[in-house]
C-alpha positions in Angstrom: 0.0 0.0 0.0 1.5 3.3 -1.1 1.0 6.2 1.3 1.8 9.6 -0.2 2.3 11.4 3.1 3.0 10.4 6.6 -0.2 9.3 8.4 -0.5 9.1 12.2 -3.6 7.2 13.3 -4.7 5.9 16.7 -6.9 3.1 17.9 -9.6 3.9 20.5 -12.4 1.9 22.0 -14.0 0.3 25.0 -11.9 -2.3 26.9 -12.0 -5.8 25.5 -13.3 -4.7 22.1 -10.3 -6.2 20.2 -8.2 -3.0 19.8 -4.9 -4.7 20.6 -5.7 -7.6 18.3 -6.5 -5.1 15.5 -3.2 -3.3 16.3 -1.3 -6.6 15.9 -3.1 -7.4 12.7 -2.3 -4.0 11.2 1.3 -3.7 12.4 2.5 -7.3 12.8 3.6 -6.6 16.3 3.0 -9.2 19.1 1.5 -7.2 21.9 -0.2 -9.0 24.7 -3.9 -9.5 24.1 -6.1 -10.1 27.1 -9.7 -10.9 27.8 -10.0 -8.2 30.5 -9.6 -4.5 30.6 -6.3 -3.1 31.7 -3.9 -5.0 29.5 -2.9 -1.9 27.6 -1.9 0.5 30.4 0.1 2.9 28.2 0.0 3.9 24.5 2.0 1.7 22.1 3.1 2.8 18.6 4.1 0.8 15.5 4.3 1.1 11.8 1.5 -0.5 9.7 2.6 -3.5 7.6 3.2 -2.8 3.9 3.6 0.9 4.3 6.5 3.3 4.8 4.8 6.3 6.4 1.7 4.9 8.2 2.1 4.8 12.0 -0.5 3.5 14.5 -0.9 4.1 18.2 -2.9 1.7 20.5 -4.5 3.6 23.3 -5.8 2.2 26.6 -9.4 1.2 26.6 -12.0 3.7 27.9 -15.8 3.7 28.0 -16.2 7.4 27.6 -14.3 10.7 27.2 -14.8 11.4 30.9 -11.9 9.5 32.5 -12.1 7.9 35.9 -8.6 6.4 36.0 -5.0 7.3 35.0 -5.0 5.0 31.9 -8.3 6.4 30.7 -6.9 9.9 31.2 -4.0 9.0 28.9 -6.4 7.8 26.2 -8.8 10.8 26.5 -6.1 13.4 26.5 -4.4 11.9 23.5 -7.7 11.7 21.6 -8.5 15.4 22.3 -4.9 16.8 22.0 -2.8 14.2 20.3 -1.2 14.5 16.9 -3.1 11.7 15.2 -4.4 12.6 11.7 -7.2 10.0 12.0 -8.9 8.2 14.9 -9.9 4.6 14.3 -12.8 4.0 16.7 -13.1 0.2 17.4 -16.3 -1.3 18.5 -17.3 -4.9 19.5 -20.0 -5.9 16.9 -21.6 -8.3 19.4 -22.5 -5.3 21.6 -23.0 -2.5 19.1 -24.9 -0.1 21.3 -22.2 0.1 24.0 -19.4 0.8 21.4 -21.6 3.0 19.2 -22.1 5.5 22.1 -18.3 5.8 22.4 -17.9 6.2 18.6 -20.4 9.1 18.6 -18.5 10.8 21.4 -15.2 10.4 19.4 -16.9 11.9 16.3 -17.9 15.0 18.3 -14.2 15.8 18.9 -14.0 17.0 15.4 -11.1 14.9 14.1 -11.3 12.7 11.0 -12.6 9.4 12.2 -13.0 5.9 10.8 -15.0 3.2 12.6 -14.0 -0.5 12.7 -16.7 -2.9 13.8 -14.7 -5.9 15.1 -15.7 -9.5 15.8 -18.0 -9.5 12.8 -17.3 -13.2 12.3 -18.9 -13.8 15.8 -21.8 -11.6 14.9 -22.6 -13.5 11.7 -22.0 -16.9 13.4 -24.7 -16.0 15.9 -27.2 -14.8 13.2 -26.6 -11.0 13.6 -26.2 -8.4 10.9 -25.3 -4.7 10.5 -26.4 -2.3 7.7 -23.0 -0.7 7.2 -24.1 1.5 4.3 -26.8 3.1 6.4 -24.6 3.2 9.5 -22.0 5.1 7.6 -24.6 7.6 6.3 -26.0 8.2 9.7 -22.6 8.8 11.4 -21.1 10.7 8.4 -17.9 8.6 8.5 -16.6 5.4 6.9 -17.7 2.3 9.0 -16.1 -1.0 8.1 -16.6 -4.6 9.2 -13.4 -6.4 10.4 -12.3 -9.5 12.2 -8.9 -8.8 13.8 -8.2 -12.4 14.7 -9.0 -13.7 11.2 -7.4 -10.8 9.4 -10.6 -9.9 7.6 -11.3 -6.3 6.4 -7.7 -5.2 7.3 -6.7 -3.9 3.8 -10.1 -2.1 3.4 -9.5 -0.4 6.8 -6.0 0.8 5.7 -7.5 2.3 2.6 -10.3 4.1 4.5 -7.8 5.6 7.0 -5.6 6.9 4.1 -8.7 8.4 2.4 -9.9 10.1 5.6 -6.4 11.5 6.2 -6.1 13.0 2.7 -9.7 14.3 2.5 -10.1 16.0 5.8 -13.0 18.1 4.6 -15.1 15.1 3.8 -14.5 13.7 7.3 -16.1 16.4 9.3 -18.4 15.1 12.0 -22.2 15.2 11.7 -22.5 15.5 15.5 -21.7 19.0 16.9 -19.6 19.0 20.1 -22.3 20.9 22.0 -24.7 17.9 21.5 -22.1 15.4 22.9 -23.7 15.1 26.3 -24.1 11.6 27.8 -27.9 11.9 27.6 -27.8 12.8 23.9 -25.2 10.2 23.0 -27.2 7.4 24.7 -30.4 8.3 22.8 -28.7 8.8 19.5 -27.0 5.4 19.8 -30.3 3.7 20.7 -32.0 5.3 17.6 -29.2 4.3 15.3 -29.0 0.7 16.6 -32.7 0.2 16.0 -32.2 1.2 12.3 -29.1 -0.7 11.4 -28.6 -3.6 13.8 -30.0 -7.1 14.0 -28.7 -8.4 17.3 -26.9 -11.7 17.3 -28.6 -14.4 19.3 -27.4 -14.6 23.0 -24.5 -16.9 23.7 -26.6 -19.4 25.7 -23.7 -21.8 25.9 -21.5 -19.3 27.7 -24.4 -18.3 29.9 -25.0 -21.9 31.0 -21.3 -22.5 31.7 -21.2 -19.2 33.7 -24.0 -20.4 36.0 -21.5 -23.0 37.3 -18.1 -21.4 36.9 -19.1 -18.0 38.3 -21.9 -19.3 40.6 -22.1 -17.9 44.1 -21.2 -21.1 45.8 -19.3 -22.9 43.0 -17.0 -20.2 41.6 -14.2 -20.2 44.2 -14.1 -24.0 44.8 -13.9 -24.6 41.1 -11.2 -22.0 40.7 -9.2 -23.8 43.4 -9.7 -27.1 41.6 -8.5 -25.7 38.3 -5.4 -24.3 39.9 -4.5 -27.5 41.7 -5.2 -29.6 38.5 -3.1 -27.3 36.4 -0.3 -27.3 38.8 -0.4 -31.1 39.1 0.1 -31.4 35.3 2.9 -28.8 35.5 4.8 -29.7 38.7 3.7 -33.3 39.2 3.9 -34.9 35.8 5.8 -33.1 33.0 7.7 -30.5 34.9 10.0 -32.6 37.1 11.1 -34.9 34.2 11.8 -32.0 31.9 13.7 -30.0 34.6 15.8 -33.1 35.4 16.6 -33.4 31.7 17.5 -29.7 31.4 19.7 -29.9 34.5 21.6 -32.9 33.1 22.2 -31.0 29.9 23.5 -28.1 31.9 25.9 -30.3 34.0 27.1 -31.9 30.8 27.9 -28.5 29.2 29.6 -27.3 32.4 31.8 -30.4 32.6 32.6 -30.2 28.9 33.6 -26.5 29.1 35.6 -27.2 32.3 37.6 -29.9 30.5 38.1 -27.7 27.5 39.4 -24.8 29.6 41.7 -27.2 31.4 43.2 -28.3 28.1 44.1 -24.7 27.2 45.5 -24.0 30.7 43.0 -21.4 31.7 43.6 -20.3 35.4 41.6 -22.1 38.0 40.0 -18.8 39.1 38.6 -18.1 35.6 37.5 -21.7 35.2 35.6 -21.6 38.5 33.9 -18.3 37.5 32.8 -19.6 34.1 31.7 -23.2 35.0 30.5 -22.7 38.6 29.6 -19.1 38.8 28.1 -18.4 35.3 27.1 -21.8 33.9 26.2 -23.3 37.2 24.2 -20.3 38.4 22.4 -19.5 35.2 21.9 -23.2 34.5 20.3 -23.7 38.0 17.6 -21.3 37.0 17.4 -22.4 33.4 16.7 -25.9 34.5 13.3 -24.7 35.6 12.5 -23.1 32.2 10.3 -26.1 31.2 8.2 -25.7 34.3 7.9 -21.9 33.8 7.0 -22.4 30.1 4.3 -24.9 31.0 3.0 -22.4 33.6 2.8 -19.7 30.9 1.0 -22.2 28.6 -1.5 -22.9 31.4 -2.2 -19.2 32.0 -2.4 -18.6 28.2 -5.0 -21.3 27.9 -7.1 -19.8 30.8 -6.9 -16.5 29.0 -7.7 -17.8 25.5 -10.7 -19.7 26.6 -12.2 -16.7 28.3 -11.9 -18.1 31.9 -9.3 -15.5 32.9 -11.9 -12.8 32.6 -14.2 -14.8 34.9 -11.4 -15.0 37.4 -11.3 -11.2 37.4 -15.1 -11.2 37.9 -14.9 -13.7 40.8 -12.1 -11.7 42.4 -14.3 -8.6 42.1 -16.6 -9.9 44.8 -13.7 -10.4 47.3 -12.0 -7.1 46.8 -15.1 -4.9 46.5 -16.2 -6.3 49.9 -12.9 -4.9 51.3 -13.7 -1.5 50.0 -11.5 -1.7 46.9 -12.9 -1.3 43.4 -13.4 -4.5 41.5 -10.8 -3.2 39.0 -8.2 -4.2 41.6 -8.6 -7.7 40.3 -7.0 -6.9 37.0 -3.5 -5.7 38.2 -3.5 -8.6 40.7 -4.0 -11.1 37.9 -1.3 -9.5 35.8 0.9 -9.9 38.9 1.0 -13.6 38.3 3.0 -12.9 35.1 5.2 -10.1 36.5 4.8 -7.6 39.2 6.3 -4.7 37.3 3.6 -4.4 34.6 1.1 -5.1 37.4 2.3 -2.0 39.2 1.8 -0.1 35.9 -1.7 -1.5 35.5 -2.7 0.2 38.7 -3.1 3.3 36.6 -6.5 2.0 35.6 -7.7 2.4 39.2 -9.8 5.5 40.1 -7.9 7.2 42.9 -4.4 7.6 44.2 -5.4 6.0 47.6 -6.7 2.9 45.8 -3.7 2.6 43.5 -1.4 2.6 46.5 -3.6 0.1 48.3 -3.5 -2.3 45.4 0.3 -1.9 45.0 0.6 -3.1 48.6 -1.2 -6.3 47.6 0.7 -7.1 44.4 3.8 -8.8 46.1 1.4 -11.4 47.5 0.9 -12.7 43.9 3.5 -15.3 43.0 5.3 -14.2 39.9 7.2 -16.8 37.8 10.6 -15.6 39.2 9.6 -17.4 42.5 8.9 -20.7 40.8 12.5 -22.0 40.8 12.6 -21.8 44.6 9.1 -23.4 45.0 10.0 -26.1 42.5 13.5 -26.8 43.9 12.3 -27.2 47.5 9.1 -29.0 46.5 10.9 -31.6 44.4 13.4 -32.2 47.2 11.2 -32.3 50.3 7.8 -33.2 48.8 8.5 -35.7 46.0 5.3 -36.8 44.4 3.4 -33.9 46.1 5.2 -31.0 44.5 2.1 -29.9 42.6 0.0 -29.8 45.8 2.8 -27.8 47.7 3.0 -25.2 44.9 -0.8 -25.0 44.6 -1.0 -24.3 48.4 1.6 -21.6 48.1 -0.1 -19.9 45.2 -3.6 -20.0 46.8 -2.1 -18.9 50.1 -0.8 -15.7 48.4 -4.3 -14.9 47.2 -5.7 -15.6 50.6 -3.1 -13.4 52.3 -3.9 -10.6 49.9 -7.6 -10.8 50.7 -7.0 -10.9 54.4 -4.5 -8.0 54.2 -6.9 -6.0 52.1 -9.6 -6.5 54.8 -7.2 -5.5 57.6 -6.3 -2.3 55.7 -10.0 -1.4 55.8 -9.5 0.7 52.7 -12.0 3.4 52.6 -12.4 6.5 50.5 -14.7 9.6 50.8 -16.1 8.7 47.4 -17.1 5.2 46.4 -14.7 3.6 44.0 -16.0 3.3 40.4 -18.0 0.2 39.5 -16.0 -2.5 37.7 -17.6 -2.6 34.3 -16.5 -5.5 32.2 -17.8 -7.4 29.2 -17.3 -11.1 29.7 -16.1 -12.6 26.4 -17.8 -15.8 25.1 -16.0 -19.1 25.8 -13.9 -20.1 22.9 -11.6 -23.0 22.0 -8.1 -21.7 22.5 -6.1 -20.5 19.5 -3.0 -22.7 19.1 -1.2 -19.9 17.4 -2.0 -17.3 20.1 -1.3 -19.7 23.0 2.1 -20.9 21.7 3.0 -17.2 20.8 2.3 -16.0 24.3 4.1 -19.0 25.9 7.1 -18.4 23.7 7.1 -14.7 24.3 7.1 -15.1 28.1 9.6 -17.9 28.0 12.0 -15.8 25.9 11.5 -12.9 28.3 12.5 -15.2 31.2 15.6 -16.5 29.3 16.6 -12.8 28.6 16.4 -12.1 32.3 18.4 -15.3 33.1 21.2 -14.2 30.8 21.3 -10.7 32.1 20.2 -10.3 35.7 20.8 -13.9 36.8 24.2 -14.0 35.0 25.4 -10.9 36.8 23.8 -12.1 40.1 25.4 -15.6 39.8 28.8 -14.3 39.0 28.5 -11.9 41.9 27.4 -14.7 44.3 30.3 -16.9 43.1 32.8 -14.1 43.8 31.3 -13.2 47.2 31.3 -16.9 48.3 34.9 -17.5 47.1 36.7 -14.5 48.7 36.7 -12.8 52.1 36.8 -9.0 52.7 40.6 -9.0 52.3 40.0 -10.5 48.8 41.8 -13.7 49.7 40.5 -17.0 48.5 38.7 -18.9 51.2 36.1 -21.4 52.1 32.5 -20.4 51.5 31.7 -20.1 55.2 34.5 -17.6 55.7 33.7 -15.6 52.6 32.0 -12.2 52.3 28.7 -13.8 51.6 29.2 -16.2 54.5 30.0 -13.4 56.9 26.9 -11.4 55.7 24.7 -14.5 56.0 26.0 -15.3 59.5 25.4 -11.7 60.6 21.7 -11.9 59.7 21.2 -15.6 60.5 19.9 -15.0 64.1 17.1 -13.0 62.6 15.9 -16.0 60.6 16.7 -18.8 63.1 13.2 -18.6 64.7 11.7 -19.3 61.2 13.6 -22.6 61.0 16.3 -21.6 58.4 19.1 -19.9 60.3 21.9 -21.1 58.2 24.0 -18.5 56.4 23.4 -20.3 53.1 19.6 -19.9 53.3 20.0 -16.2 54.5 22.3 -15.5 51.5 19.6 -16.6 49.1 17.2 -14.2 50.7 19.8 -11.4 50.3 20.3 -12.1 46.6 16.6 -12.5 46.1 16.2 -8.8 46.9 17.8 -8.0 43.6 15.9 -10.7 41.6 13.8 -13.5 42.9 15.3 -15.9 40.3 18.7 -15.4 42.0 17.5 -17.1 45.2 17.3 -20.5 43.7 20.7 -20.3 42.0 22.3 -19.0 45.2 20.9 -22.0 47.2 22.4 -24.4 44.7 25.8 -22.6 44.5 26.3 -22.2 48.3 24.8 -25.4 49.6 28.0 -27.5 49.9 26.2 -30.5 51.3 23.2 -30.1 49.0 20.1 -28.1 49.5 18.5 -31.0 51.4 21.0 -30.4 54.2 19.9 -26.8 54.7 16.2 -27.5 55.6 13.7 -29.9 57.0 10.4 -30.3 55.3 8.8 -27.9 57.8 11.6 -25.3 57.5 11.3 -25.6 53.7 7.6 -24.7 53.9 8.6 -21.8 56.2 11.2 -20.6 53.6 8.7 -20.9 50.8 6.2 -18.8 52.8 8.8 -16.2 53.4 9.8 -16.2 49.7 6.1 -15.8 48.8 5.6 -12.7 50.9 8.8 -10.8 51.4 10.1 -7.6 49.9 9.6 -7.5 46.1 12.5 -7.3 43.7 14.5 -4.2 43.0 12.8 -3.7 39.6 9.4 -3.7 41.2 10.4 -1.3 43.9 11.8 1.1 41.3 8.6 0.9 39.4 6.5 1.6 42.5 8.7 4.7 43.2 8.3 5.8 39.6 4.5 5.3 39.5 3.8 7.0 42.9 6.7 9.5 42.9 7.3 8.7 46.6 10.5 7.1 48.0 8.8 6.9 51.4 5.9 4.8 50.0 8.3 2.5 48.2 10.3 2.0 51.4 7.1 1.3 53.4 6.1 -1.4 50.9 9.6 -3.0 51.2 9.5 -2.9 55.0 5.9 -4.0 55.5 6.3 -6.9 53.1 9.4 -8.0 55.0 7.6 -7.9 58.3 4.6 -9.7 57.0 6.8 -12.4 55.5 8.7 -12.8 58.8 5.5 -13.0 60.9 3.7 -15.5 58.6 6.8 -17.7 58.2 7.3 -17.7 62.0 3.6 -18.6 62.4 3.9 -21.5 59.9 7.0 -22.9 61.6 5.6 -22.4 65.2 2.3 -24.1 64.4 4.1 -26.8 62.4 6.3 -27.7 65.4 3.2 -27.9 67.7 1.5 -30.3 65.3 
């Protein structure tokens, strides 16, 4: 497609209308597509495929031009004041009236606008129809049917945007700004819908399934069952075997390189750094890559089927009862993938008090960086029951977050905004999307392993090999050993007072992945010598709850602009972790 001049367009629409899917279809980029609002927490820009001068920006979803959260504010300000030549207003065709009201409000801004009615394949499948010629005439803009996931209508949309950008005069709105009040928009949308829309039949299948999966008494037990079943498949069946295979490969590579370095007379110091520090440390974490990839596959399947959105809906009941907006469920769910984007997702919350309240809860969600520690200790101390142990840890994090939320008794002078969310229909998962997301997240983990973990492992090797006079020594007399011994009395009441266990906690402050590699590097008699089954549970509890990684703390500081708040999160999480680990260990000894 030849574009004569540079075109800057943006995608705007309600959450979960398929904006990001359409962005991916137009640009070829692989942005994360989720079945709940809040996935896009900041605007993303890419170049449209097949063009040289056509750039597209994906904005956070918003239901109106009157923002009630930070991410909606970003979208609304960009729509009104941004430099886009054309606005592409995206609407879910299965719920035309909701999206049409937003399209009308966008038209009233006065910028050239093109409307893309997405999910038309779903509309036709369920017997619905839209008179696009009449709809275009009534709105005074080009309105096109598209299916982002199937790639239908994409070329026609590009052409319409180029036309709107080059013929500004023909794209003037038919709706004056003074008539863009919510009352007017709602009535106008209702009138237009009656003239152009044949509603698709209700998705009765999804409705029947939801009666069970989101039922008042069945939702939470079934969620727990799904989690345990998924973790059993990951940690109980495939995961351990694949991890053992990966560890054997790592050991083989380390031994081969050690022998090669010996042949060429490389100094012992450098050999130790390369084979033990770098390959041993990174390999210790990489051995859990199969488990982590399977976890990402599991989460991707939940998302693709539409169940992830139901989890957000279920969580809404818990957190709204604690005074938090139901929107709090979204960043908490994102926290299972990584806490940093979860902190950024708090922008979608209505007030600063609520954003800070939810940020305090995010460290309770187990991110994949903690999986190596859970898997390592689970496989050693609970063979055959690793899946159950990890499931209990994950579910405990959710429970702790709910209890902590209730203890905070979060209250605001104004009621938090209602959590409005369109539940997508249940679908068979897309193999392409599922594999893509799993691959994307796994590659991201590998990238971290070869950056943060590489540096951390090399540092740990150096600190455990030398004392403060930089003389070579035994691990127990090293810098790391001295630091661990200094802090060991603090953790002795929790059941893991060895300097080796404490050193893993220290390195975990930089990156949680480093904790597992540290345990393996410093445990001279093997990790099994450092813990009992009870103290291993205590250690996992502490790892679940304690101070988030440095990247998360930096993000919290950036998002809130407060060093004091960041430090309060770090300290409170550490205290909470110590208290709960002590409680677990104390009660375990009594029993």
